[in-house]
C-alpha positions as a printed Julia matrix, in Angstrom:
477×3 Matrix{Float64}:
 -46.22   12.17  120.55
 -44.1    12.86  117.47
 -43.03    9.89  115.36
 -40.42   10.26  112.68
 -40.55    7.69  109.85
 -37.59    7.51  107.51
 -36.33    5.18  104.88
 -32.88    4.09  103.98
 -32.67    6.92  101.55
 -32.55    9.32  104.5
 -29.57    7.81  106.09
 -25.93    8.95  105.8
 -24.82    5.44  105.08
 -25.76    2.7   102.6
 -27.34   -0.5   103.83
 -27.48   -3.56  101.51
 -25.34   -6.14   99.75
 -25.58   -4.7    96.15
 -22.78   -2.52   94.64
 -22.94    1.11   94.94
 -24.26    2.99   91.69
 -20.72    4.34   91.03
 -19.1     0.86   91.08
 -21.94   -0.38   88.82
 -21.17    2.31   86.48
 -17.57    1.51   86.47
 -18.26   -2.25   85.72
 -20.25   -1.21   82.51
 -17.35    0.95   81.32
 -14.6    -1.52   82.24
 -16.41   -4.44   80.46
 -15.78   -2.75   77.13
 -12.12   -2.61   77.89
 -11.93   -6.14   79.23
 -13.64   -7.35   76.13
 -11.25   -6.01   73.8
  -8.22   -7.24   75.84
  -9.57  -10.79   76.09
 -10.21  -10.82   72.25
  -6.5    -9.76   71.78
  -4.65  -12.19   74.27
  -6.98  -15.21   73.52
  -6.86  -14.53   69.74
 -10.82  -14.83   69.52
 -12.24  -14.46   66.12
 -15.39  -12.77   67.28
 -16.19  -10.07   69.98
 -17.55  -11.43   73.36
 -21.14  -10.79   74.08
 -21.87   -9.01   77.45
 -22.78  -12.16   79.17
 -19.6   -13.91   77.96
 -17.22  -11.57   79.69
 -15.76  -13.01   82.98
 -14.84  -10.9    85.83
 -11.15  -11.14   86.54
  -9.74  -10.07   89.96
  -6.0    -9.66   90.82
  -5.65  -10.37   94.59
  -2.32   -9.24   96.19
  -1.15   -9.82   99.75
   2.11   -9.86  101.68
   4.17   -7.77  104.11
   6.11   -4.6   104.15
   8.64   -3.44  101.51
   8.91   -7.02  100.18
   5.28   -7.07   99.02
   5.39   -3.65   97.72
   8.49   -4.45   95.52
   7.25   -7.8    94.42
   3.88   -6.5    93.47
   5.4    -3.97   91.27
   7.33   -6.8    89.48
   4.31   -8.94   89.08
   2.13   -6.23   87.63
   4.97   -5.26   85.19
   4.82   -8.99   84.02
   1.15   -8.79   83.62
   1.51   -5.63   81.65
   4.12   -7.05   79.32
   1.63   -9.92   78.49
  -1.14   -7.31   77.96
  -3.09   -8.76   80.57
  -3.71   -5.84   83.02
  -6.64   -4.69   80.73
  -8.27   -8.16   81.31
  -8.68   -7.48   85.03
 -11.76   -5.84   86.47
 -10.62   -5.74   90.13
  -7.34   -5.46   91.97
  -7.26   -5.91   95.75
  -4.42   -5.45   98.27
  -3.7    -6.07  101.9
  -0.73   -4.81  103.99
   2.34   -3.91  102.04
   0.66   -4.32   98.66
  -1.63   -1.49   99.44
   1.41    0.65   99.54
   1.98   -0.24   95.84
  -1.65    0.42   94.94
  -1.64    3.77   96.57
   1.3     4.92   94.62
  -0.14    3.54   91.38
  -3.67    5.02   91.68
  -2.33    8.58   92.2
  -1.85    8.4    88.39
  -5.3     8.27   86.75
  -3.75    6.44   83.74
  -1.14    4.08   85.48
  -2.04    0.91   83.75
  -1.78    2.62   80.24
   1.72    3.77   81.04
   4.96    1.8    81.22
   5.56    0.86   84.85
   9.25    1.35   84.65
   9.01    5.07   85.85
   6.96    4.04   88.95
   9.31    0.98   89.63
  12.4     3.3    89.46
  10.79    5.79   91.69
   9.85    3.27   94.32
  13.38    1.94   94.21
  14.75    5.29   95.24
  12.78    5.14   98.41
  13.08    1.44   99.12
  16.98    1.64   98.93
  17.37    5.03  100.78
  18.18    5.14  104.59
  15.22    5.45  106.8
  17.04    6.72  109.99
  16.21   10.4   109.0
  12.61    9.45  109.58
  13.42    9.39  113.35
  15.29   12.81  113.37
  14.1    15.41  116.02
  12.91   17.63  113.17
  10.7    14.82  111.81
   9.42   13.72  115.11
   8.28   17.41  115.77
   6.52   17.28  112.44
   4.67   14.09  113.39
   3.67   15.51  116.65
   2.08   18.61  114.8
   0.47   16.42  112.46
  -1.15   14.2   115.14
  -2.2    17.27  117.21
  -3.88   18.65  114.09
  -5.64   15.45  113.47
  -7.01   15.3   117.02
  -8.11   18.94  116.85
 -10.13   18.02  113.75
 -12.12   15.6   115.87
 -10.37   12.37  114.59
  -9.55    9.44  116.9
  -5.71    9.15  116.95
  -3.66    6.14  118.14
  -0.02    5.16  118.33
  -0.27    3.62  114.96
  -1.0     7.0   113.28
   2.46    7.9   114.16
   3.73    4.98  111.94
   1.4     6.02  109.16
   3.42    9.34  109.04
   6.73    7.41  109.29
   5.8     5.12  106.53
   4.65    7.99  104.35
   8.17    9.44  104.88
   9.79    6.13  103.98
   7.83    5.87  100.82
   8.07    9.48   99.64
  10.41   12.5    99.88
  10.89   14.63  102.96
   8.76   17.4   104.79
   8.35   19.26  101.43
   6.28   16.19  100.28
   4.19   16.23  103.38
   3.17   19.9   103.22
   1.99   19.3    99.6
   0.37   15.89  100.11
  -3.33   16.09  100.54
  -3.89   12.75   98.58
  -6.94   11.01   99.65
  -8.57    7.79   98.87
 -11.57    9.55   97.22
  -9.08   11.28   94.95
  -8.58    7.81   93.21
 -12.17    8.11   91.73
 -10.26    9.83   88.79
  -8.37    6.61   88.16
 -11.53    4.63   87.71
 -14.22    7.08   86.45
 -13.83    5.95   82.75
 -13.07    2.28   83.58
  -9.4     2.92   82.5
  -7.79    0.85   85.41
  -8.9    -2.17   87.51
 -11.16   -1.13   90.32
  -8.96   -0.98   93.52
 -10.2    -2.41   96.8
  -7.98   -2.08   99.95
  -8.68   -4.45  102.75
  -8.13   -4.32  106.53
  -9.61   -6.16  109.64
 -11.83   -4.79  112.24
 -10.85   -5.93  115.68
 -12.22   -5.72  119.38
 -10.26   -4.12  122.2
 -10.51   -7.14  124.44
  -9.6    -9.78  121.94
  -6.5   -10.69  119.97
  -6.76  -10.63  116.22
  -6.61  -14.42  116.13
  -9.68  -14.45  118.24
 -11.84  -11.99  116.51
 -11.57  -10.01  113.33
 -13.99   -8.86  110.48
 -12.9    -7.87  106.93
 -13.4    -4.29  105.9
 -13.01   -2.91  102.37
 -11.94    0.54  101.35
 -12.66    1.72   97.8
 -12.5     5.2    96.13
 -16.27    5.41   96.56
 -17.1     3.47   99.84
 -15.76    2.03  102.89
 -17.72   -0.75  104.52
 -18.09   -4.14  106.21
 -19.76   -6.59  103.79
 -20.64   -8.81  106.82
 -23.23   -6.26  107.94
 -24.04   -4.76  104.43
 -23.12   -1.35  105.84
 -21.19    1.16  103.72
 -20.31    4.8   104.07
 -19.03    7.31  101.39
 -15.3     7.34  101.5
 -15.3    11.05  102.01
 -17.41   10.57  105.27
 -15.25    7.64  106.71
 -14.09    8.8   110.15
 -16.9    11.23  110.61
 -19.27   10.67  113.53
 -22.48    8.68  112.86
 -25.57    7.54  115.14
 -28.2     5.14  113.95
 -27.13    5.61  110.39
 -27.27    9.53  110.41
 -24.23   11.73  109.96
 -23.95   13.72  113.11
 -20.61   15.43  112.63
 -18.68   15.55  109.31
 -14.87   15.48  109.78
 -12.35   16.17  107.08
 -11.59   13.1   105.02
  -8.51   11.26  106.29
  -5.51   11.47  103.93
  -4.39    8.23  102.5
  -1.2     7.91  104.6
  -3.19    7.0   107.66
  -5.42    4.5   105.7
  -2.33    2.71  104.3
  -1.06    2.02  107.75
  -4.71    0.94  108.7
  -4.51   -1.63  105.85
  -1.17   -2.84  107.18
  -2.14   -3.28  110.76
  -5.73   -3.36  112.25
  -8.76   -1.07  112.57
 -11.0    -0.68  115.7
 -14.59    0.11  115.46
 -15.24   -0.91  119.12
 -16.87   -3.83  117.51
 -20.29   -5.45  117.93
 -20.13   -9.09  118.97
 -19.0    -9.75  122.66
 -18.05  -13.38  122.38
 -16.04  -14.05  119.06
 -15.29  -17.41  117.88
 -11.74  -18.76  118.78
  -9.43  -19.92  116.04
  -5.64  -20.78  115.95
  -2.67  -19.57  118.12
  -0.48  -17.01  116.47
   3.23  -17.68  115.54
   6.11  -15.05  115.25
   9.66  -15.17  114.14
  11.73  -12.37  115.78
  14.47  -10.92  113.68
  17.6    -8.99  114.95
  18.37   -5.2   114.53
  17.2    -2.13  116.2
  14.82   -0.81  113.5
  13.47   -4.3   112.77
  12.74   -4.74  116.37
  10.99   -1.48  116.67
   8.86   -2.32  113.7
   8.19   -5.87  115.04
   6.97   -4.31  118.39
   4.46   -2.0   116.49
   3.23   -5.09  114.48
   2.56   -7.12  117.59
   1.55   -4.62  120.2
  -2.22   -4.11  120.94
  -1.45   -0.37  120.52
  -1.03   -1.01  116.8
  -4.69   -0.5   116.15
  -5.92    2.4   114.04
  -9.16    3.98  115.57
 -11.94    5.66  113.75
 -15.49    6.64  114.6
 -17.95    3.74  114.27
 -20.3     4.63  111.35
 -22.59    1.76  112.42
 -22.98    2.99  115.88
 -26.5     2.6   117.22
 -27.72    0.28  114.46
 -29.29   -3.0   115.31
 -28.2    -5.28  112.46
 -29.57   -8.63  111.5
 -27.12  -11.45  111.93
 -28.43  -13.82  109.28
 -25.81  -12.84  106.88
 -25.19  -16.03  105.29
 -28.93  -16.49  104.3
 -28.67  -13.46  102.05
 -27.68  -14.8    98.69
 -26.21  -11.44   97.56
 -23.66  -11.99  100.44
 -22.89  -15.7    99.88
 -22.6   -15.83   96.13
 -19.24  -15.08   94.45
 -19.94  -13.07   91.36
 -16.55  -13.3    89.75
 -15.19  -15.94   87.58
 -11.35  -15.78   87.78
  -8.88  -14.84   90.49
  -5.24  -14.22   90.17
  -3.61  -14.6    93.61
  -0.26  -12.9    93.79
   1.12  -14.12   97.22
   4.09  -12.06   98.41
   4.44  -13.88  101.69
   7.36  -15.93  102.42
   7.21  -19.67  102.84
   6.88  -19.94  106.77
   5.63  -22.4   109.18
   2.32  -20.72  109.45
  -0.65  -21.65  107.43
  -0.47  -20.0   104.02
  -2.89  -17.36  103.12
  -4.23  -19.53  100.57
  -4.97  -22.29  103.17
  -6.61  -19.86  105.47
  -8.7   -18.37  102.7
  -9.95  -21.97  101.63
 -10.82  -22.74  105.15
 -12.75  -19.55  105.59
 -14.65  -20.07  102.48
 -15.38  -23.59  103.32
 -16.7   -22.54  106.75
 -18.91  -19.82  105.36
 -20.23  -22.01  102.6
 -18.87  -19.74   99.82
 -18.23  -21.5    96.57
 -14.37  -21.82   96.13
 -12.0   -24.31   94.57
 -10.2   -26.84   96.81
  -6.71  -25.4    96.63
  -4.7   -27.98   98.21
  -0.92  -28.19   97.82
   0.35  -31.78   97.71
   2.37  -32.93  100.67
   5.0   -34.62   98.36
   5.86  -31.22   96.66
   9.28  -30.61   98.2
   9.44  -27.12   96.6
   6.54  -24.77   95.67
   5.79  -24.31   92.01
   5.74  -20.82   90.58
   2.07  -21.02   89.78
  -0.88  -23.24   90.42
  -4.2   -23.57   88.79
  -7.13  -24.59   90.82
 -10.65  -25.12   89.64
 -13.8   -26.92   90.84
 -15.09  -28.51   87.6
 -18.2   -29.71   89.3
 -19.12  -26.38   90.72
 -19.24  -23.49   88.03
 -20.16  -20.97   90.87
 -16.6   -21.48   92.18
 -14.03  -19.12   90.62
 -11.1   -20.37   88.87
  -7.88  -19.63   90.9
  -4.41  -18.94   89.79
  -1.97  -18.95   92.71
   1.49  -17.37   92.49
   3.46  -18.05   95.69
   6.79  -16.19   96.36
   9.34  -18.63   95.25
  12.55  -18.83   93.38
  12.47  -21.93   91.13
  13.59  -21.69   87.48
  14.68  -18.06   87.71
  17.84  -19.46   89.3
  18.73  -20.85   85.82
  16.88  -18.57   83.4
  16.99  -14.78   83.28
  14.0   -14.76   80.99
  11.53  -17.46   79.77
  13.53  -19.81   77.68
  16.71  -17.86   78.05
  19.42  -19.67   80.26
  21.82  -17.73   82.35
  25.4   -17.74   81.41
  28.0   -19.06   84.01
  28.77  -15.32   85.16
  24.94  -14.64   85.58
  24.12  -17.56   87.87
  24.95  -15.82   91.09
  22.33  -13.06   90.08
  19.63  -15.73   89.98
  20.44  -16.83   93.67
  17.62  -14.8    95.27
  17.26  -15.84   98.89
  13.58  -15.35   99.77
  12.97  -18.18  102.17
  15.8   -18.72  104.66
  15.91  -17.16  108.12
  18.64  -14.79  106.84
  16.77  -13.52  103.87
  17.03   -9.77  103.26
  13.35   -9.8   102.33
  12.01  -10.26  105.9
   8.76   -8.6   106.67
  10.68   -6.36  109.09
  13.3    -5.24  106.58
  12.45   -1.74  105.46
  15.45   -1.06  103.26
  17.01   -3.17  100.43
  20.19   -2.62   98.47
  19.78   -1.71   94.76
  20.55   -5.38   93.85
  18.13   -6.82   96.21
  15.42   -4.52   94.91
  16.22   -5.19   91.31
  16.3    -9.06   91.89
  13.1    -9.14   93.65
  11.42   -7.16   90.88
  12.82   -9.36   88.11
  11.98  -12.56   90.03
   8.29  -11.57   90.54
   8.17  -10.5    86.88
   9.77  -13.68   85.62
   7.37  -15.92   87.57
   4.44  -14.27   85.79
   6.04  -14.31   82.32
   7.12  -17.93   82.63
   3.63  -19.03   83.43
   1.83  -17.18   80.59
   0.42  -20.45   79.29
  -1.41  -21.21   82.69
  -2.88  -17.63   82.82
  -4.15  -17.9    79.28
  -5.56  -21.36   79.99
  -7.43  -20.02   83.05
  -8.78  -17.08   80.97
  -9.87  -19.31   78.19
 -11.71  -21.67   80.71
 -13.46  -18.62   82.36
 -14.78  -17.46   79.03
 -15.91  -20.89   78.06
 -17.8   -21.04   81.36
 -19.56  -17.89   80.51
 -20.39  -19.01   77.08
 -21.78  -22.46   78.36
 -22.97  -21.95   81.84
């Protein structure tokens, strides 16, 4: 009888709720940059001590080209206020991950004027997408998917859409053949702490259940991919490889980021663990007209729209007392900026869903309740739980067109001839910014960029107020 004894250090994945060593090293480097930025924007007389520096996270969410565009505008607003260097983290979901993927290809993106990136994105958002369905392009997609399968990767219908989105956001076949951009390449954009740390998010689902019945959050970073719920993480380079009982059985080439981008837009299937998920609410869907829109809608809602990868926690017996682990429960940040690129619909807002989730899990979070008597959403909300310092301060930016109708810049009113430009329709059923709209006119693109930027600039006082409170909390815990 031979008994093999091994420790976690022998495994091909990392088990635990702590941050990986590379992210901890990033935090140390980023803190120096954040310290200087906070001193500048808050006009502090003295440098902050290490324990006085709050962790600021920019959370972005939304759908499709609308969120890609609006995210660019919001970030340009933060850049003009010298606030990007105040952020330690930046997370994205769905269409905003497309923005992040474009940004983090440039290792110095937050140090440069964003106009060049915004103009480049405009070229692709406004171009016709029909060539993406040409016979030449379809043959290319077929070759790519066959090559992916030959490598040993799991493939699904949604991988085809990953290639299509890659075409929509970039140039033609010439780009594809020269494109080997991978998520791990973005380590170059954070190795000196020069940009906020990117976290791409997606949900892990089960084959037999709808996404409203069962889902688990996953996170993708330049260093690791993992499910925090289980405390299981794998090197980004090894994501998609075959594992068993924590051991790397067969290493496969790292998936290029185009497939991961579509994973973060749709769903991810690990052939999950639990057999009887907790039931939640019923889904709602508004169906728009148009052949391309309908095709995109079908992919969004079809159960075929699940990206599949080898399960890196296969064969592991994991403890399910997750909430008893204080490292999992405790929020370590101090301030969140939530840039919401969703339209105002009848569905519970992402903010409400987040608050309900945190309350159910016992995670400290402010009660972010929008008043029923508010006929119109504001441009920005500040939420704080003064009685619970463990809860982060939250700034919430819904996607609304309020004072932008009358002002082209904070404090600068529109002339009579400029009023029409301020009429940006982002909430009606006929809005050009539907989740299913993959192409905008140049004016529609510019308007959404400027609206999103304006909403940030016009609420500078609330942002600075939240940052000041976060610093005071750290000074006087």
